[in-house]
Steps between C-alpha positions, in 0.01 A plus 500: 500500500249401238463179305718463194220504246302220347684256277429552134525295182473813285773554245522877564446634851636716782749355745400427858713649779654155555587464129644854484734406787590170333569626148650837605712404802632850579306824538724655234385231253138611545556871421312604188577847361449665841132401497305273732311202358210275592506140625199267508530432875236650730615793712405607852129510416271359233530837321880483470755301302871463574741710298872523434615847604718712271801394712427132428363408843177300518230693684274237658245760620457595137310776329129548443402319181310802371824701506560610142879527501784251514604241249424147389770245425325196356689175472459237233586133502625355173524132424843396378497238226 
């Protein structure tokens, strides 16, 4: 299992594997139009990043970062006034 990704203070970013599990508690909550999507957490090697498979499961081995398919689901924090 890889680390969950560096903490970030960015306003728009990719979720870490830990955050994806926290904010989308069930695999079915992580499904995105039958497409897999990237996370910012390192994968099995320094050339891979974790992904969420098309079935919603987090793949901790990940995919090679030079892979040119898959999706991106950025998140954004908004300040409530």
